[in-house]
SEDRENMAR-326596 format. One record per residue (C-alpha): residue in three letters; x, y, z. Coordinates in steps of 0.02 Angstrom, whole numbers, padded with zeros to 5 digits, always signed. Layout:
BEGIN
ALAXYZ...
END
This chain:
BEGIN
UNK+02566+00210+00919UNK+02552+00273+01109UNK+02709+00325+01190UNK+02779+00411+01342UNK+02932+00535+01287UNK+03079+00464+01374UNK+03241+00579+01404UNK+03403+00544+01311UNK+03471+00393+01384UNK+03615+00416+01490UNK+03781+00315+01468UNK+03742+00191+01585UNK+03599+00117+01676UNK+03465+00238+01616UNK+03298+00188+01584UNK+03140+00244+01499UNK+02972+00161+01443UNK+02905+00112+01277UNK+02724+00064+01266UNK+02589+00024+01137UNK+02430-00029+01154UNK+02393-00081+00963UNK+02470-00198+00837UNK+02600-00129+00719UNK+02631-00210+00544UNK+02813-00222+00504UNK+02896-00291+00332UNK+02998-00434+00427UNK+02968-00619+00472UNK+03021-00723+00591UNK+03002-00913+00663UNK+02986-00981+00844UNK+03028-01161+00873UNK+02958-01247+01021UNK+02946-01414+01064UNK+02870-01508+01195UNK+02799-01691+01224UNK+02644-01769+01280UNK+02596-01933+01359UNK+02590-02090+01227UNK+02476-02231+01218UNK+02313-02244+01311UNK+02379-02113+01433UNK+02410-02004+01295UNK+02248-02039+01212UNK+02156-01983+01375UNK+02273-01813+01378UNK+02242-01776+01200UNK+02043-01793+01236UNK+02034-01705+01404UNK+02176-01594+01402UNK+02176-01532+01228UNK+02352-01477+01146UNK+02360-01303+01136UNK+02477-01183+01028UNK+02419-01041+01159UNK+02427-00875+01073UNK+02524-00934+00908UNK+02367-00950+00812UNK+02256-00843+00910UNK+02154-00696+00840UNK+02250-00518+00826UNK+02118-00396+00859UNK+02009-00413+01029UNK+01827-00363+00958UNK+01882-00500+00832UNK+01908-00625+00952UNK+01771-00581+01060UNK+01642-00592+00919UNK+01715-00759+00885UNK+01679-00806+01067UNK+01509-00748+01069UNK+01472-00845+00916UNK+01539-01015+00980UNK+01440-00977+01135UNK+01276-00944+01033UNK+01298-01108+00927UNK+01344-01232+01054UNK+01204-01155+01171UNK+01071-01219+01035UNK+01151-01369+01001UNK+01148-01433+01197UNK+00977-01357+01224UNK+00908-01479+01062UNK+01022-01619+01133UNK+00922-01592+01300UNK+00761-01589+01218UNK+00783-01739+01142UNK+00828-01828+01291UNK+00698-01752+01397UNK+00590-01841+01269UNK+00659-01999+01295UNK+00650-02001+01490UNK+00464-01966+01473UNK+00462-02134+01382UNK+00595-02242+01466UNK+00584-02172+01676UNK+00756-02199+01666UNK+00859-02112+01809UNK+01024-02112+01721UNK+00959-02014+01571UNK+00865-01908+01686UNK+01035-01882+01773UNK+01117-01853+01622UNK+00988-01730+01539UNK+00982-01619+01698UNK+01158-01619+01657UNK+01164-01569+01492UNK+01023-01430+01528UNK+01144-01340+01647UNK+01302-01356+01527UNK+01188-01256+01410UNK+01149-01130+01546UNK+01351-01113+01563UNK+01338-01016+01420UNK+01250-00884+01483UNK+01370-00801+01631UNK+01510-00816+01487UNK+01397-00709+01343UNK+01371-00590+01482UNK+01563-00584+01522UNK+01590-00583+01336UNK+01476-00413+01321UNK+01565-00340+01473UNK+01727-00366+01387UNK+01675-00244+01271UNK+01672-00113+01380UNK+01822-00001+01362UNK+01915+00038+01540UNK+01855+00176+01660UNK+01935+00259+01808UNK+01866+00117+01929UNK+01912-00013+01822UNK+02072+00043+01730UNK+02118-00140+01673UNK+01935-00145+01594UNK+01820-00299+01619UNK+01899-00436+01556UNK+01901-00538+01709UNK+01734-00553+01703UNK+01757-00707+01605UNK+01848-00775+01749UNK+01701-00728+01877UNK+01599-00832+01733UNK+01712-00970+01756UNK+01690-01007+01934UNK+01487-00989+01909UNK+01502-01122+01785UNK+01599-01223+01909UNK+01464-01183+02033UNK+01305-01225+01926UNK+01392-01397+01858UNK+01424-01443+02028UNK+01225-01422+02086UNK+01183-01517+01919UNK+01300-01665+02011UNK+01203-01654+02174UNK+01041-01649+02106UNK+01071-01804+01984UNK+01151-01896+02138UNK+00991-01873+02242UNK+00885-01930+02092UNK+00990-02099+02069UNK+00976-02112+02268UNK+00786-02104+02280UNK+00776-02227+02129UNK+00859-02353+02242UNK+00744-02313+02380UNK+00604-02307+02268UNK+00637-02435+02119UNK+00561-02387+01951UNK+00555-02510+01784UNK+00658-02429+01652UNK+00531-02448+01502UNK+00593-02472+01315UNK+00777-02486+01355UNK+00826-02481+01168UNK+00760-02299+01150UNK+00893-02260+01310UNK+01018-02328+01208UNK+00978-02210+01041UNK+00956-02074+01182UNK+01137-02098+01268UNK+01213-02092+01071UNK+01123-01913+01037UNK+01188-01843+01202UNK+01355-01901+01169UNK+01352-01840+00976UNK+01287-01697+01052UNK+01410-01664+01173UNK+01560-01698+01064UNK+01498-01586+00943UNK+01488-01444+01057UNK+01665-01475+01133UNK+01765-01492+00970UNK+01682-01326+00915UNK+01710-01226+01099UNK+01890-01317+01122UNK+01940-01247+00938UNK+01878-01078+00963UNK+01934-01058+01151UNK+02100-01102+01078UNK+02108-00974+00959UNK+02059-00817+01059UNK+02137-00886+01210UNK+01999-00905+01337UNK+02025-01020+01484UNK+01851-01025+01516UNK+01773-01062+01347UNK+01910-01226+01332UNK+01874-01283+01498UNK+01685-01273+01456UNK+01714-01383+01297UNK+01831-01497+01386UNK+01689-01521+01503UNK+01549-01536+01362UNK+01676-01682+01290UNK+01667-01767+01478UNK+01485-01733+01474UNK+01482-01828+01305UNK+01550-01986+01379UNK+01454-01997+01540UNK+01295-02008+01409UNK+01375-02156+01341UNK+01375-02242+01529UNK+01175-02208+01498UNK+01195-02333+01361UNK+01305-02463+01481UNK+01143-02445+01608UNK+01024-02484+01462UNK+01127-02646+01423UNK+01104-02683+01598UNK+00921-02685+01612UNK+00920-02778+01461UNK+01016-02924+01541UNK+00898-02926+01683UNK+00986-02807+01813UNK+00869-02663+01814UNK+00981-02584+01963UNK+01099-02548+01834UNK+01009-02383+01781UNK+01013-02298+01948UNK+01200-02367+01981UNK+01250-02267+01823UNK+01156-02123+01866UNK+01252-02117+02044UNK+01419-02153+01953UNK+01380-01984+01825UNK+01352-01879+01976UNK+01519-01946+02058UNK+01611-01926+01909UNK+01555-01757+01869UNK+01623-01692+02031UNK+01780-01778+02019UNK+01808-01707+01843UNK+01763-01534+01886UNK+01921-01522+01995UNK+02027-01488+01842UNK+01897-01351+01779UNK+01927-01286+01952UNK+02110-01271+01958UNK+02123-01206+01763UNK+01997-01051+01834UNK+02100-01030+01985UNK+02249-01007+01911UNK+02186-00870+01798UNK+02112-00778+01957UNK+02290-00804+02032UNK+02384-00734+01871UNK+02443-00900+01833UNK+02527-00909+01651UNK+02596-01058+01560UNK+02768-01047+01553UNK+02795-01084+01375UNK+02725-00916+01346UNK+02827-00842+01455UNK+02978-00933+01353UNK+02898-00883+01202UNK+02881-00691+01243UNK+03065-00693+01312UNK+03138-00770+01150UNK+03058-00641+01044UNK+03115-00511+01127UNK+03284-00575+01153UNK+03301-00625+00969UNK+03276-00440+00909UNK+03433-00351+00838UNK+03496-00238+00967UNK+03428-00324+01131UNK+03560-00384+01242UNK+03457-00459+01361UNK+03277-00480+01454UNK+03240-00438+01634UNK+03068-00417+01736UNK+02967-00495+01605UNK+02797-00507+01666UNK+02623-00564+01578UNK+02453-00581+01651UNK+02284-00647+01568UNK+02141-00530+01578UNK+02002-00633+01508UNK+02055-00707+01336UNK+02185-00558+01307UNK+02367-00532+01371UNK+02452-00387+01429UNK+02625-00371+01520UNK+02803-00275+01542UNK+02972-00312+01519UNK+03150-00218+01549UNK+03253-00249+01373UNK+03451-00215+01395UNK+03509-00119+01240UNK+03666-00020+01156UNK+03602+00127+01074UNK+03674+00318+01063UNK+03521+00403+01056UNK+03327+00391+01092UNK+03273+00384+00905UNK+03411+00207+00919UNK+03346+00159+01088UNK+03151+00194+01026UNK+03176+00082+00856UNK+03261-00053+00960UNK+03102-00065+01073UNK+02992-00046+00913UNK+03063-00200+00823UNK+03060-00289+00989UNK+02879-00284+01012UNK+02844-00321+00835UNK+02939-00480+00872UNK+02845-00510+01022UNK+02666-00469+00959UNK+02710-00601+00798UNK+02748-00716+00940UNK+02594-00679+01030UNK+02458-00621+00942UNK+02329-00602+01067UNK+02439-00477+01170UNK+02380-00309+01207UNK+02451-00172+01309UNK+02636-00207+01341UNK+02765-00102+01423UNK+02936-00102+01358UNK+03079-00035+01480UNK+03237+00011+01406UNK+03395-00002+01487UNK+03534+00074+01407UNK+03725+00045+01439
END
């Protein structure tokens, strides 16, 4: 426990700061209820698929190093899964000459490569803070997210270019039934990666990893669109293949906007208001706390940090410090991926 020794509190309006950088074990339990609703019906289904429900930090991992290891493991497993999917699709491209499948294969390959900057970011996050980077290197994760956005956008442009070229120079699609199988392979590989990345990303609080998982899910459905192109060819409409390829490229750019907003919000220190509500409730529900003011939190990679001022009635330093310790314990129980949090005590 790290603590800056405060002066004894004065009877009115005196403040001192109580700060910890590590989690503590306390022999008390508490529960938090937070209700919120989501769309229903078809809209609700799409919301659940592409905006995964998350309890944010409620089920997250306590230890920063354990969270980091979980993220790295998820990235390596998904990297090899997508490379295998890409390799299988590339073989089918050779035998079918399908530009729609080529577009999907290029995009799946770029998705696999997006794991590389995230792996670098997670490695940097393990480094401690320095005199130059006093908050550490966790923000490298958000920079990796921006790099992912650029790579995916470039893949969409390349896929679109190939589709346009196929309009200008038509080529017969061979073995369309094999193309159907390739589309199914692409969907299965991407959906498996999506489920895994989203699940781990939610556990450790990584917006970049969740966004990458949602993007893999979107790619799975674009792989299914390859199947539509193959069916069009089977029905005697060969232009269905380049049309589907062009639609894939356009859909990538449209759906990429959600990732841009998510990563951009992190870079601007945006935080989910429900997290703020939960933190405020955890502090305010502590015995001896009569008010919470100036609550601030920010993400540094997939870890939270922040500060708050609590109003307490205490007759001495020991009593005020005890209230602050219990308030912090409540807060860490509600937001388990919280790192440093400074609590300033205002005594009446």
